[in-house]
Structures are given as C-alpha cells and as structure tokens.
N, C-alpha and C positions, 0 to 999 in steps of 0.2 A: 504494500500500500504506500502510495506517495504521501510524504509528510507535509507539514506546513510550508508554505511558500514564503521566502524572504527575499528582499532586494539585495543586490550585490554591493550597493553603496548608498549611504543615506543622502537625502535631498533636503536642502534647506526649506524648499516649498512645502514639504510634507508636514512641517511643523506649523504651517499657517492654518488659519481658521477657514480658508476657502480653497477649493481645488477646481481646476478646469480640466476635464477629461473628455474623451469621446470614443467613437467607434468608426473605423474605416471598413467598408464592405460594400457589396452590391445587393440592392433590393432589401434594405434593412429598415424600411420605414415602420415596420411593425415590431421592431426589436423591443424587448422588455428591459434592456440594459439601462436606458436613461432613468426609468422610474425605480428600478432596483437600487442603483447606486445613489440616486438623489434621496430616496426614502431612508436608506441606511445611514447616509451622511446626516440627515436631519436627526435621526435617533441618537447619534453619538455626538451631536453638537457641532457639526461641521456644515458649511455651506458648499454644496457641490453643484456645478453646472456640467451636464453631460450632453455633448453635442453629437449628432449623427452626421457623418461625412459619407454620403451615399454616392458611390461611383456611378450608379445608373442615372441618378438625377444630374450629376455633374458631367455625364457623358464621357467618362474616363474609363480606361482599362486598368488592370492590376499593375501595369508598369508605372503608373503614376504614384504608387505608394511612397516611393522615395521622396518625391517632391512634397507630398502631403505631410510626411513625417517631419521634413525640414521646416515647412511652414508652421506646423503645430508647435514645434519647439520654439521657434522665433516668436510666436504669439503668446507664449507663456503657459502652454498646456503642461500639466503635471505628468500626463501620460495618455496612452491610447490603447484601446482594445482593437484587435484585428480579427476579421472574419473572412469568409469566402469572398474573393479568391486571393487574399493577400498574405495568408499565414506563412507560406514558404517564400514567396517573392520578396517579402520584406527583409529577410535575413541579410541580404547583400547590402542593405542600407542602414544597418545597425552597427554601433560601435562595439558592443559587447553582448555576449549571450550567457545566460545562466548555464551551468553544466547540463541540466536536463534538456534545455532548449537546444543546445548544441548536439546532444545525443539524438534527439528526436528529429531535428531538422525542420521545426515549425514553431512559430511564435504567435500567441494570441494576445499578448500583453506587452506593451512597451512603456518603460518608465524613463522619464528624462531626469537625470541626476548628475549634478556637478558638470554640466555642459556635455554630457554623453547620453546616448540612447541605449538602453539596456533591454534586451529581449528576454521574455519569460514565457513559460507555457503553463497555464493553469487548467488546460483541458484534460490532461492526464489525471490529475487529482480529482477534477470534477466528475469525470466519467467513473472513476474507481469508486468514489463515495456513493454516487447515484446507483451504480450496479449493486453494491453491497447492501444498500438500503432497500432497493426495489426488487431485486432478483436474488435475494439471499437464499442459498441452498440450491440454486439452479445448476443443472449439470453443465460442465464446461470442458468436456473431453475434446470435442471437435467443434469449432466455431467458424462460420463464414463471415468475413468482413467485406462489405460492399462499399468501396470508396477508399482510395489511397492518397487523397489530397492532404491538406493541412490538418483538418480535423480527424480524418481517418488514420493518419500517421500517429497522432497523439493517442487515439483510442486503441490502436493496435498495441502500442507499448503498454498501455494500462491493462489491456486484456491479458497479455502474456504475464505481466507482473501479478495479476490476480490469480494466475494458475491455469489459464487455458492450455490444454495439452497440445493441440495443433490448431493453428490459425490459417485458414485458406483465404487469401487476399485476391479480390477481384476488382478491376477498375476498367473504365472505358479506355484508358491508355495502358496497354499491356506493359510497356516499359516502366511506367510508374509503379505498377503492382510488383514487378520484378525487383525494382530498386528498393521498395519498402521491405519485401520479403528477405532480400539479402541483408539489409540492416538489422532486421529482427533476428535472423539466424546468427549474425555476428554477435549480438548481445545476449540472446537467450539459448542458443543451441541449434545445431544443424537441422534437426527434424521438427522444429517448432513452427515454421512458416512456409507456406507453399503458394506461389502465384498462379493464377489461372486467368483465362479470358472470360469476359462476360457471357459469351455464348456457351461456355462450359459449366455454368452454374448448376445445372440440373443434378449432375452426379454428386457433388459434395453436399448439396442441400438435402439429398435423399437420406443421408446418414448423419446430418449435423445435429448437434445438441441445441445450437442456437444460431441466430442471424443478427449481426450488428449492421445497421444501415448508417453510413456516414457520407452521403452525397447530398447536394442541395435539393434533389428531387423530393417533392412533397411540401416544400416551403410555399408560402403564399405567392411568392414571385416565381416559383418553379413547380407548379402543380402536377400531380400525376403519381404513378407508381414506378418505383425503381426496378421492378422485376415482375414477371408474370405471376399473378396470384396463385395459380395452380401449383407453383413450386413450393408453397408453404405447406407445412404439415402440423397437425394438432399437437404432436409430441414435442415440438421445438418451441423455444422461446424467441421472441423478437424484440430487439432494442433499437429504437430510432433516436438519433441525436437531434433531429429537427424538432423545434418547439413552436414554430410559427407556421401553421397552427399546432396546438398541443396534440390534437388527435389527427394524425395524418391518414391518408388513404391506406397506406401500408399497415398502420396499427389497427384501423377499422377492419380490414380484411383478416388480419391475424386473429383479432379477438373473435370475429364471427365464426371462425372454424375451431376456436378453443385454445389458441396459443396463449401462453403466459407472456405479457408484454411489459415493456418499459418505455415510457415517453421521454422526450428530451428535456423536460422541465427541470428535473433534478440536476442534471449536468449543467444546465444553464445557470442555475442558482449557485451551485457549489463553485463553479469556475469564476462566477462574478464575485463571490465572497472573497476568494483568494486574490483576485485582481484588485478589489477594493482595499484589501490590506496592503498590497504593494503600492497602490497610489497614495494612501493616506497614512500608513503606519499605525492605524487603529485596528483593533480586533473587531471583526464582523460577527454579528449574531446570526448564525446560519438558520436557526429555527425561525427567527423573526423574518429573515429574507424569504424563507419558504412560505411563510404565512402571507407575506406581501405578494409574492408571485401568484399564490392561489387566488388572492383577491383580485389581482389583475386579470387572471384568466376568467374569473366569474363575471367581471365587468365586461370583458370581451364577448363572452357568450351571450350576455344580456343584450349587448349592442347588436350582435348578429341576429338575435331573436326578434328584436324590434324592427330591424331592417327587413327581415323576411316576412314579418307579420303584416307590414304595410300600414297605411293610415287607418 
C-alpha cells in the first residue's frame, strides 16, 4: 500500500492563508476537483481558488502543457493537478519528480516550490485506498487493465502492489501497452504483466478475476462503452476510474449481469486529498471529503432529474 504523500521541498506559499491551484485537462468542465479542494480548504481555515484550465475550451492539445505550467507558475499558482491527456506529456516540462512519479512515468500533481516545478503522483495511493475500501476481499489472481495512459500506468503499479498475480494490459496503442508491461515486469517480476491488443480481449476476460477500466471512454465528454458488453461475466468484478458520470455505461452493464463493481469516486476523492496536502501542507479529512463528494453527486443527480422531468 502506498503511504502518505509528501512534497520534496517546502514552499513559502504553502504557509499562506490563500492558495491558487487548478487542473489542466481536456473536457473537464464537470470535474469535482474545484469544489472538493475549495470545501476542504474552507474547513481547515484556508482560502482556496481552484481554476479549470480546459484544453478543449482553449482549443489546445496536450503539447501545450509546458507553456501552461510556465504561465501558472508566473501567475502565482501554488500548484496544479493534471488529467487526461497531460499526465505523461508533462514530465518533460518539470524540474523535479518524486521517486514514485519517476518510477511510474506519470504525474497528476505539480507543486511549485522554491522556483521549481515538482511532479507527484497521487493516483496510485488513490486507487489503492479506493480498491481496499470498495472491493475488499475480491479475488485478484488475474486482472485485465484496459488503458495504459497516465492514469492506467498509475493504476497498474497500484494493482500489482496490492497483490494482483498477473496483470494483462490492453491499450488502443499496442506499443504503449508493451512499454507499460515491460516497466511492470522490471519492478514486480517477469511473469506479473502481459501486453495484448484490444482485439484480443476476449480470451483473458474469459478467465479474469476482474477488469480495471482506465481510459476516458465513459466520461461525459467521451460517452460510450470501452468494450463489448458480452465480454463481461457475472463472476468478475469491474472497477472504473471514471467518475464523471459516477455511474458509467460500463458499470451499469456490469451491475445488470451481477458483477461486483467499483466506481471512480473513491479514487477521485483519495487522490484529491493527497494533492490537497501537497498544495497546502495541511492534513485533509478524507471522511469529510467523501461526504462532500457524495453530496455533490446527489446535487448532480437532482439537477439531471429536473432537466429530464421538464417544466
């Protein structure tokens, strides 16, 4: 299990009563991060402003992340979160990486400290805690991971650290799946990770203990199913890291046939709590953040109900 996350160097701004932070990613307008961070800051006596820097709205690609990081540092940001498609691209634009971030090869949190940008990864601990809380006791002999991008890479390391016997890695880019599998074998052992093509999912899913979905498919901005629903089996569990919406089409299909499921809300909250501590130097109350996230989800469902009900 991954332990508490700590910054590599203290920042004078972290002792201040106000922090300016944000999120860089594509299609992030429904992100819960602003409300999670700002509410927790209020609870501990800080003033936090959390800005969304949406690549889609800015009509920018992931290659713009370097310029955006530089601009944020110059404007006095304490730090930034990163999401799809920036978690791996950003590494070339950071001054320093935490040991775990260097091992994984993906950063979802950047802290600006003493004139330097320091990359961290809180996704690993976030997924690990969420899995232990939501799928405690689930069989983990053989697991299929769908998605080898920034989030998938972090989740893969967390899964093997949790004790998954063998992880089968599938990605739309075969080379990316192979690269991740090589890194996992180097860290955890030769027989622990196997890359496959998406077209070959049927065979490993036929005997898998569980499926972890770590691609953007299913997000509000990327609706749909990441795989054919007939590949799911009632005996397997299904974990989805997507939380916008909280119940994805994948999870609905899995529950319908009787699978044990885990939504992305727990990972979202736990990684946010660790990021909050990196940004502020204050201890986050994870139970309180989970309650706040639940309230946000209830508000979202009520808003959806009113929209669909009409006048």
